Every structure is written in C-alpha cells, then in structure tokens.
N, C-alpha and C positions, 0 to 999 in steps of 0.2 A: 670527173667533173672539174671545172675550172674555178680556182679561187684567186682572189687578189690578196697577196701577202705583202704587207708593207709597200703597197702600190706596185708590186711585181706579180704578173700572172703566173700561176703554177697549175699544172694538171696533176690531180691526186686521185687515188682509188681507195680512200678510207671513209668509213661511215661516221666515226665520231671524232671530235676534236682531240681527245687524248691519244687515240690511235695515230693520228697524223703527227701530233707534237712529238711523241716518243720516237716515231720513225724518222722524223726530220732532224731532231736534236739529240736524241738518246735520253734514256731515263736519268742519267747522272747529270745532265746539263739543263734541267728545267727549274732548278732551284733559283729563286729570285726573278722568275719570269712572270710577266703580266700579259694577258691576252684580252683583246676586245674583238668581238665579232659583230659586224654591222653597227659599230659605234657604241656597243654596250659591253662593259667589262664583264668577263666570265670568271667567277671564282674557281680556283683550282679544284675544289670539291665537285664542281659541275662539269668539268671537262669530259668525264666519261659518259655523261648523259646528253651532251649537246650534239645533235646530229648536224653534220655539215650539209649544206645545200649548194647546188651549182650557183655560182655568182657571189657567194659570201665574201665579204671584205674583212680580212683579218689584220689586226695591228698587233705586233709583238714588241714588247719592251723588255730588255734584259738589264737588271741591275748589275753594276760593276763596281769594283773597288778602285780606289785611286784618289788622287787629289790634284 
C-alpha cells in the first residue's frame, strides 16, 4: 500500500502503525516521537491497534535536544 509520510510517498507492507514505525525507525528510536494519521494524533498506546489503509497521510515529529 502507499502512504504519505511527511509529504513523501512510501510503499509499505505492514498492517499496523507500530509494525511500520518499528521497522522504519527501530524500537530504540521511537522515544519522543509523535505521530498523526490523517490529521489526528495517535497516542503511542494505540499504535499497535491502528490499521494502516492505502492512502493514509502520516506526519511524524521527533523531539530533539539542543538549544
């Protein structure tokens, strides 16, 4: 299926948001990450139950340190 991730199209073969996120970023790199799907923020506790659909728009924001 095709997803729009931060306005870039990607082809993926994962059923749930958490499967894709862990595959894309690794389990150790998701701390401080916020994700919205189709303009709605998805709490991390719901990533494993959110089924991805062809054409979903995903926005990912990663908190960083610095000044």
